[in-house]
C-alpha positions, 0 to 999 in steps of 0.5 A: 110035342107041338102043344107048347113050343117056344118061339125057337121051336116054332120058327124052326118048324116054320123054316123047315116047312118053308125049306121043303115046300118046293119038294127038297131041302138043300144043304144051305137051307138046312145049315141055316136052320141048324145055325139058329137053334141048338142041335137037340132042338133042331133034331126034336123039331125036325123029327116031328116035322118029318112025321107031318103031312102037308096039311098038318104043317099048315095046321101047326103054323096056324095054331101058333098065330095068336101066340107068336104072330100077334103083332106085326113086328112078331109076324115080320120076324118070322117072315124074315126067317122064312125069307132067309131060308128061301135066299140061303142058296143065293137063288131067290126064284120066282117060285120062292117069291110066290111061296113067300106071298103064300107065307105072308097070307098064311102067317 
């Protein structure tokens, strides 16, 4: 499935990864992500995400770099979506700030 994702599918995957990177996805985070795409897309991408090991997730994110992060505006669009996930519970912790820096380097 992951070979030819739309931006919405890819950004959903990136947001799911961001939401789970601190070991648990909160209700606020999942609600935010669900609100960005239709239910079928969310279900399909989440099912794929749940089968991925951490290293596979990173590989997926990197594999779409040239397609969806080719310029700074596209990159900032995706990073903004990731930041929304971290801020969705109104607690943008030090740990999440460090994760954001990691995403900034990864993407």
